C-alpha positions as CSV (number, residue, x, y, z in Angstrom):
1,M,13.1,3.3,-7.1
2,E,12.9,3.4,-3.3
3,I,9.6,3.0,-1.6
4,K,9.5,4.9,1.7
5,Q,7.0,4.8,4.6
6,A,5.6,7.4,6.9
7,D,3.2,6.6,9.8
8,N,2.0,8.9,12.6
9,G,0.2,6.2,14.6
10,K,-3.2,7.0,13.0
11,K,-2.5,7.2,9.3
12,G,0.4,6.3,7.1
13,A,1.6,5.9,3.5
14,F,4.0,4.1,1.3
15,Y,5.4,6.4,-1.3
16,I,8.0,7.2,-3.9
17,E,9.7,10.6,-4.2
18,I,11.7,11.8,-7.1
19,D,13.6,15.1,-6.5
20,D,11.7,15.6,-3.3
21,V,8.3,15.3,-5.0
22,K,5.9,12.5,-4.2
23,V,5.2,10.7,-7.5
24,A,3.4,7.7,-6.1
25,E,1.5,7.0,-2.9
26,M,-0.6,4.4,-1.2
27,T,-2.3,5.8,2.0
28,Y,-3.7,3.8,4.9
29,S,-5.5,4.3,8.2
30,N,-4.9,2.3,11.3
31,A,-8.3,0.6,12.0
32,A,-7.3,-1.4,15.1
33,P,-4.1,-2.4,16.8
34,N,-3.5,-5.1,14.3
35,K,-5.4,-3.9,11.2
36,I,-5.0,-1.2,8.6
37,I,-7.3,0.1,5.8
38,I,-5.8,1.0,2.5
39,D,-7.8,4.0,1.4
40,H,-6.1,5.6,-1.6
41,T,-3.5,4.9,-4.3
42,E,-2.2,7.5,-6.7
43,V,0.6,7.2,-9.3
44,S,1.9,10.1,-11.4
45,D,1.3,9.9,-15.1
46,S,5.1,9.9,-15.6
47,L,5.2,6.4,-13.9
48,K,2.2,4.8,-15.5
49,G,2.7,1.4,-17.0
50,Q,5.8,0.6,-14.8
51,G,4.0,-1.5,-12.2
52,V,4.5,1.1,-9.5
53,G,1.0,0.5,-8.0
54,Y,1.8,-3.2,-7.7
55,K,5.2,-2.3,-6.1
56,L,3.4,-0.2,-3.5
57,V,1.0,-3.1,-2.7
58,D,4.0,-5.5,-2.4
59,A,5.7,-3.1,0.0
60,T,2.5,-2.8,2.1
61,V,2.2,-6.6,2.2
62,A,5.8,-7.0,3.3
63,Y,5.1,-4.5,6.1
64,L,1.9,-6.3,7.1
65,R,3.7,-9.6,7.3
66,A,6.7,-8.2,9.2
67,N,4.4,-6.6,11.8
68,N,1.7,-9.4,12.0
69,L,-1.0,-7.1,10.7
70,K,-4.1,-7.6,8.6
71,V,-5.6,-5.3,5.8
72,I,-8.9,-4.1,4.5
73,P,-8.2,-2.9,1.0
74,L,-11.0,-0.3,0.4
75,C,-9.1,1.6,-2.3
76,P,-10.5,0.3,-5.6
77,F,-7.0,-0.3,-7.1
78,A,-5.7,-2.1,-4.0
79,N,-8.8,-4.1,-3.8
80,A,-8.5,-5.2,-7.4
81,V,-4.8,-6.2,-6.8
82,F,-5.7,-8.2,-3.7
83,K,-8.5,-10.0,-5.6
84,K,-6.2,-10.7,-8.6
85,K,-3.4,-12.0,-6.3
86,H,-5.6,-13.5,-3.6
87,E,-3.6,-16.7,-3.2
88,Q,-0.4,-14.7,-2.7
89,Y,-1.9,-12.2,-0.2
90,A,-4.6,-14.3,1.5
91,D,-2.6,-14.4,4.8
92,V,-2.9,-10.7,5.3
93,L,-6.5,-10.2,4.4
94,T,-9.1,-9.9,7.2
């Protein structure tokens, strides 16, 4: 399952497509030159229970680290994951 990324300079997303249909997506907004806000996460019912939401968070964290960025997880799901895995992700939180 490949996680792709799209970014237009203002907004972006990490997502998974199956047969050219987005089945999972975590969207974000660029809040500052070095900060993003995760604002929404959605996973298709067909992928529920497979940890896809966590994989989207992991991909986002890898991107943040690679680009020396920080995050504000406003999305309730992302916020819960960042709280649950605070020690693993503390370096990217604002």
